[in-house]
Residue, then its C-alpha position, 0 to 999 in steps of 0.5 A: m888956131g888963135v887962143h885969144g881969137p874970136v868964136v866963130v859960128g857958122v850960120d844958115g838961117s835954120e833953127w839949128s844954126k840959131l841954137a848954135a849962135e845962142w850956144a856960142v854966145q853963152e860959151a863966149d861969155l864963160r871964156k871971156a871971149v872978146q868977139v863973136c862972129f857970125v858967118m853966113a856963106t853963100e855961093d850965089p852973090s845974088l842972095d847977098e841981101t837975103a843973107r844980110d837980112t837973115v844974119g842981121p836980126l840974129t847978130e842984133g838980138l844976141a848983141d842986146r842980150h850980151p852987151t859985154l861981147k863984140i858980136s859981128s856978122d859977115v856974108v862971105h862967098g863960098e862953099p860953106a865948109d871951105v869958108l868955115l875952115r879959112w875962118s877957123a885959122d884965127a879962131q879960138l873955137l868954131v861952132v856949127g849946128s849939126r844939120g839945117r838947110s836954108s833957103l840960101g842953100a848954105t848947109l850946116l848938115g852932115s857933110v859940112s859940120a863933119k868936114a868942119a869938125t875934122h879939118a879945122q884948125c881950132p877945136v870945133i862944137v857941133i851942136r846937137g841939142r843943148r844941155d846946161t847941166g851934166p858932166v863933161v865926157v871925153g873919150l880917150d885912146n891912149s894916143p898922143h893926140s888924146s892929150a888935146a882932148l883931155k886938156f879941152a875937157f878939163d878946161s871946159a868942166s872947170r869953166y862949167g863947174c861940173e865933173l869930168r867923165a873919161v871914158q876909154v873904150w876897148q874892143d877885141p883887136e882886129y886880128a882876134p880869132v873867129v872863136p869867143r875870147l876866153g874870160w881871162e882874155l877879156i880881163d886882160l883887155r879891160a885891165e890894159a884899158v884901166r891902166g891906159l886910163a890911169e896913165q892919161l889922167a896922171g897929174w891933172t888933179e894937180s893942174y885942175p884941183d876944182v875938177t872932180f873926174h871919174k874913169v870908165a872902161q868900157r867894151g864896145h864899138p867907140v861910137a855907140e859907147l861914147a854916145a851912150a856915156a854922154d847920154d846925160a852930158r853937157l858936152l862930149v869931147v873927142g880927139h881927132r887923128g889919134r891912133g894909139g894903144f890897142t883901139g885906134l879909137l879917135l880916128g876921124s870916122v869915130a869923131a864923125g860918127v858921134i857927131h851923128h849919134a850923140q845928143c849933146p854938143i860935141s867938141v872935136v879937138r884936133g891933136v898935134n902931130p908928134 
């Protein structure tokens, strides 16, 4: 991941990828990034001219509206997800639309956005709608990998000038008995989630005194509860490859799940293995 590298955007000519491009340019301005690269992948070299005709006007239009940014485009041969993963090695951020198919067959739908989000070497933003108000919501799970997601969330909230909502979803363990849990057992599980939130958020106030944050401990299914918590959010942030505490919350399946169910931009931040 290049901390000072370009913001890379996967485009395919669809309306969703155009929305991703517009979001990425605005984000690049906020980040004071130097460069934004629009990448269009095609597996058929005979479509190169059509691809350039598609990505060229988008590049020129956004460059005219954002003259302080260096906005470029590239048509690359290869399977779209693999192309984006290669570009992610030097990027500070990779942005893709949640779905869309153009006549070029470069699809940013489902499997491509999910593969990019869960295998990229930099944080990934999957655009599912756009909202310029509301909080940044981050899902936590007590794992070391959550710290990367939490830092990204605090950075974003500080940059946007909005509040942060930290959510820990708790469930009955996999070995829970068939009979319903007793009231005191549920109280204990919730208390454990609350303690986990407090421990993970300790010390961040000193680093981000400008960010107001709220803690939410919620029982339920991680995907459903995170999507609901982000109903009014400007951005939902989740980690990837985390398994910790009593939930195993931010494993790949949850990151992939919120990509398909949340109705705001979703950031998937890959944790560093301890």
